[in-house]
C-alpha positions in Angstrom: -10.6 -22.8 5.7 -6.8 -22.9 4.7 -4.3 -23.3 7.7 -1.9 -20.5 8.7 0.9 -21.5 10.9 2.9 -18.3 12.1 6.8 -17.3 12.3 8.9 -14.7 12.1 10.7 -13.0 9.2 12.2 -9.8 8.5 10.4 -8.0 6.1 12.1 -5.5 3.4 11.8 -2.0 5.7 13.9 -4.0 8.1 10.7 -4.5 10.7 10.7 -7.9 12.6 7.2 -8.9 12.3 4.9 -12.1 12.9 3.5 -13.4 9.9 1.0 -16.1 8.8 1.9 -17.7 5.9 -0.4 -20.1 3.7 0.4 -23.6 4.0 -2.4 -24.8 1.8 -3.1 -22.7 -1.4 -6.2 -22.6 -3.2 -5.1 -24.4 -6.8 -8.6 -23.4 -8.5 -8.3 -21.6 -12.1 -7.5 -17.7 -11.4 -9.2 -15.0 -12.8 -7.4 -13.3 -16.3 -4.3 -11.5 -15.4 -1.7 -9.6 -17.1 1.8 -9.2 -15.5 4.9 -6.7 -16.6 7.1 -8.4 -18.3 10.2 -10.3 -15.8 12.8 -7.8 -15.5 11.0 -4.6 -16.0 11.0 -4.4 -12.2 13.0 -5.6 -9.3 11.2 -5.3 -5.9 8.2 -3.1 -6.4 7.1 -1.4 -3.1 4.1 1.1 -3.8 2.4 2.3 -6.5 -0.2 4.9 -7.5 -2.4 6.6 -10.5 -0.2 8.8 -12.7 -2.5 10.0 -14.9 -2.5 9.4 -18.8 -3.2 5.5 -18.5 -0.2 5.1 -16.1 0.8 4.1 -12.7 3.9 4.9 -11.0 6.2 2.7 -8.9 8.4 2.6 -6.6 11.1 0.1 -7.6 13.0 -0.4 -3.9 16.4 -2.7 -4.6 17.1 -0.5 -8.0 16.6 2.9 -6.7 13.9 3.8 -9.3 10.9 5.2 -9.6 8.8 3.6 -12.9 5.6 5.1 -15.1 4.1 2.0 -15.9 1.5 1.6 -19.0 -1.9 0.7 -17.4 -2.3 -1.6 -20.7 1.0 -3.2 -21.7 2.6 -3.1 -17.8 5.8 -2.0 -19.3 7.6 0.9 -17.9 7.6 3.8 -20.2 10.5 5.8 -18.1 12.0 5.3 -15.1 14.4 7.7 -13.0 16.7 7.3 -10.3 17.0 8.3 -6.8 20.0 8.6 -4.7 18.8 5.9 -2.0 16.5 3.6 -1.8 12.4 4.6 -2.4 10.1 3.0 -0.3 7.0 5.1 -1.2 6.0 7.1 -4.5 2.7 9.4 -5.3 2.0 11.6 -8.4 0.3 14.4 -7.9 -0.1 17.8 -10.3 2.9 17.6 -12.4 4.6 16.9 -9.1 6.3 13.4 -7.9 6.8 12.9 -4.2 9.7 10.3 -3.4 10.0 8.4 0.1 13.7 8.0 0.7 14.4 5.5 3.5 18.3 6.5 2.8 17.9 10.1 3.5 15.1 9.6 5.9 13.4 12.5 3.8 10.5 13.0 1.3 11.9 14.3 -2.1 10.0 15.9 -5.1 11.0 16.0 -8.8 8.7 16.5 -11.9 7.1 14.1 -14.1 10.4 14.2 -16.3 12.8 13.1 -13.2 14.4 16.7 -12.4 14.6 17.4 -8.4 12.7 20.5 -7.1 12.5 20.1 -3.3 12.6 18.2 -0.4 9.5 18.5 2.1 10.6 21.0 4.9 13.3 21.9 2.3 16.0 19.3 4.1 16.4 15.8 4.9 16.4 13.6 7.8 13.3 15.1 9.1 11.7 11.3 9.2 12.5 8.3 10.9 11.2 5.8 8.4 8.8 6.8 5.3 6.9 3.9 4.7 4.1 5.8 2.7 2.6 8.2 0.8 -0.7 9.5 0.2 -2.9 13.1 -1.0 -6.4 14.4 -0.1 -6.9 15.8 -3.9 -9.4 18.6 -2.4 -7.0 20.4 0.0 -3.8 19.4 -1.5 -2.3 18.3 1.7 0.2 15.3 1.2 0.4 12.7 4.1 3.6 11.2 5.4 3.5 8.0 7.2 6.6 7.8 9.3 6.2 4.1 10.8 9.3 4.2 13.3 8.2 7.6 14.9 4.3 6.1 15.0 3.2 9.7 13.2 1.5 10.8 10.6 2.5 14.6 9.6 0.8 16.6 6.9 2.4 19.0 4.4 1.6 21.5 1.7 1.9 19.6 -1.8 2.8 23.2 -3.4 5.6 24.3 -1.5 6.6 21.1 0.9 6.3 22.9 4.2 4.7 21.3 7.1 1.2 21.8 8.1 0.6 19.9 11.5 1.3 16.0 12.7 -2.2 14.8 12.2 -1.5 11.3 14.3 1.0 10.3 16.9 -0.9 7.6 19.0 -3.1 4.9 18.4 -0.4 3.3 16.1 1.4 0.3 16.6 3.2 -0.8 13.9 1.8 1.3 11.0 2.6 0.4 7.1 0.6 2.1 4.9 -2.3 4.9 4.5 -4.8 6.0 1.9 -7.1 9.1 2.2 -10.7 9.0 1.6 -11.6 11.3 -0.9 -15.0 11.7 0.3 -14.6 12.4 3.5 -11.4 12.8 4.3 -10.6 10.1 6.4 -7.5 8.5 6.6 -7.0 4.8 6.6 -3.6 3.3 7.8 -2.6 -0.5 8.1 -1.1 -1.9 11.3 0.7 -5.1 11.9 -0.5 -4.4 15.7 1.6 -6.2 18.2 0.5 -9.8 18.5 2.6 -10.4 21.7 1.0 -7.5 23.6 -2.5 -8.5 22.6 -2.8 -6.0 19.8 -4.1 -7.8 16.7 -3.6 -6.5 12.9 -6.0 -4.3 12.1 -6.5 -1.0 9.5 -7.0 2.2 12.0 -9.4 5.0 10.6 -8.7 8.4 11.4 -10.0 11.8 10.6 -8.7 14.5 9.1 -7.6 15.7 12.5 -6.3 12.6 13.6 -9.2 11.3 16.1 -9.4 7.5 16.0 -13.1 7.0 14.9 -12.8 3.4 14.1 -11.3 0.1 13.1 -11.6 -3.1 11.0 -9.7 -5.8 13.5 -8.6 -9.1 12.3 -10.6 -11.8 13.3 -8.8 -14.7 14.7 -10.6 -18.2 14.3 -10.1 -22.0 15.0 -7.6 -23.6 17.8 -4.4 -23.1 19.3 -2.9 -25.2 16.9 -4.9 -24.6 13.7 -5.3 -20.9 14.4 -6.5 -18.4 11.3 -6.7 -14.8 11.3 -8.7 -12.8 8.8 -5.5 -11.0 7.6 -1.8 -11.0 8.9 0.4 -8.5 7.7 -1.6 -5.6 6.0 0.3 -2.8 3.6 -0.8 -1.3 0.9 -4.6 0.3 0.9 -6.9 1.5 -1.6 -10.7 2.8 -1.8 -12.5 1.8 -4.7 -16.5 2.1 -5.6 -18.5 -0.5 -7.4 -20.9 0.7 -10.2 -23.6 1.2 -7.5 -21.8 3.5 -5.9 -20.8 1.1 -2.6 -17.7 2.1 -1.1 -14.9 -0.9 -0.3 -11.2 -1.1 0.9 -8.6 -3.2 -0.6 -5.9 -4.5 1.4 -2.7 -6.0 0.0 -2.0 -8.7 3.0 1.8 -9.6 2.6 2.0 -12.4 4.8 -1.6 -14.2 3.2 -0.1 -13.1 -0.5 -3.6 -12.0 -1.2 -5.6 -8.9 -1.8 -8.7 -8.9 0.8 -11.4 -6.1 0.2 -13.8 -5.1 2.7 -17.4 -3.2 2.7 -16.5 -0.2 4.2 -20.5 0.0 5.0 -20.5 -3.1 7.4 -16.7 -3.6 7.8 -17.1 -6.8 6.6 -15.0 -8.8 4.1 -16.6 -9.7 0.8 -13.7 -11.3 -1.6 -10.0 -11.9 -2.0 -8.1 -11.8 -5.0 -4.9 -13.5 -5.8 -3.5 -16.7 -4.5 -0.1 -17.3 -3.3 2.7 -18.3 -6.3 4.5 -17.2 -9.2 2.1 -18.2 -11.9 -0.5 -15.8 -13.7 -3.0 -14.8 -11.1 -0.9 -15.5 -7.9 1.0 -13.5 -5.6 4.1 -13.3 -3.5 4.6 -10.8 -0.7 2.3 -8.1 -2.5 2.9 -4.5 -1.0 0.6 -2.0 -2.4 -2.8 -2.3 -4.5 -4.5 0.5 -6.8 -8.2 0.5 -8.0 -8.4 2.2 -11.1 -12.3 4.0 -10.8 -13.0 3.8 -14.2 -12.5 -0.1 -15.5 -12.2 -1.4 -11.8 -8.9 -3.1 -12.7 -7.1 -4.0 -9.5 -3.0 -3.3 -9.8 -0.8 -4.8 -7.2 2.5 -4.3 -6.9 3.8 -8.0 -6.1 7.2 -7.5 -4.5 8.8 -11.2 -4.4 8.0 -12.0 -8.1 9.3 -8.5 -8.9 6.2 -7.2 -11.3 3.3 -5.7 -11.4 0.1 -7.6 -11.7 -3.2 -6.7 -13.1 -6.6 -8.4 -12.1 -9.3 -7.0 -15.2 -12.3 -5.8 -13.7 -11.9 -7.2 -10.2 -12.4 -3.8 -8.5 -16.5 -4.6 -9.2 -17.4 -6.3 -6.1 -21.0 -7.0 -6.2 
C-alpha cells in the first residue's frame, strides 16, 4: 500500500482542504493512453459529453469552453466567457456554463452565442462548482458549494424548480445524476478536523440521503492511508454485462477510482501521479463513453485531457 501524507493546499476553487498526496507512485507500465496536445488547454476543470464524438471542457484559467474531438483530443471549437468557467454541460443544443465570477449559470447555443441566465439573472449562487442533467426530465442540477445546496432548474427556460438538497453536505465538490434512477451522487471532501471523512453522498431526486460511500482509513497514526482523499468529478458507467460502476476523480491521489455500486466496494484505480503518458496530476473530472467505454479525464495541473481506451470495461 502506498504511503500518503496530509498537508494543506488551497485548490483552484479557493477552498482550504486537507489533501492526501501520494509519496510513492506506482511506476509500472501504464495502460495505453492518449493526451491532448500541449498548449491546447490550460487548466481543464470539468468535462461532459457533447455529441458528435466530442466532449466539452471548461478551461478555467483562460475563461474558455472548448469542444474536444474524442479521437484526436484536439479542440475543434472554443469560445470565451466574461469570467471563470468552473463547470460545463452540453444538452439539447444548449451549453450551460457555471461562471464563478458572475455567480451565475449562463446558457449559450453550440456556436457560443449567449441565450439566457438560469433564473434570468446573475448573482444567484455563492459558488457554482458543478452541473449535471437528468435527461428524462430535462432538469439541470446546480451544485452551489459554498451554500451547501443543490438547486434544480428547467433546462428549457431556466426557471428554478426547487432546492433539492440543502443539508447533509460538508464540503461538496461535484455531482452527477444516475440516468436510470434519477439519484444524485455528490462528492464531498468532508471535514477531517470535525471527524467527517471524505465521501460520496447519494440522494434521491427529492433530496433524501439514501446511501454513502465513505473513505476507508487504514494503517497507524504515522502511516495512515485513505481509500480516497479529495473526491472531485463523478461519472456512472456500465460494463458489457450491465453492471453499474461509479468513477471518481481523486484529485489529491491523482487517480481515478472505480467503485461497484452494488457492493459499494473499490474494484480498480486508473492512472498514477505524474506528467508522462498514463499519468495524472490533480484530475478534476472524469467521463466514461458508454459505447467504447473509453475513460476521459480532465487532467488539471498537466493542462490536458487524457483518455484511457476501454478502461471503463470493468471485469
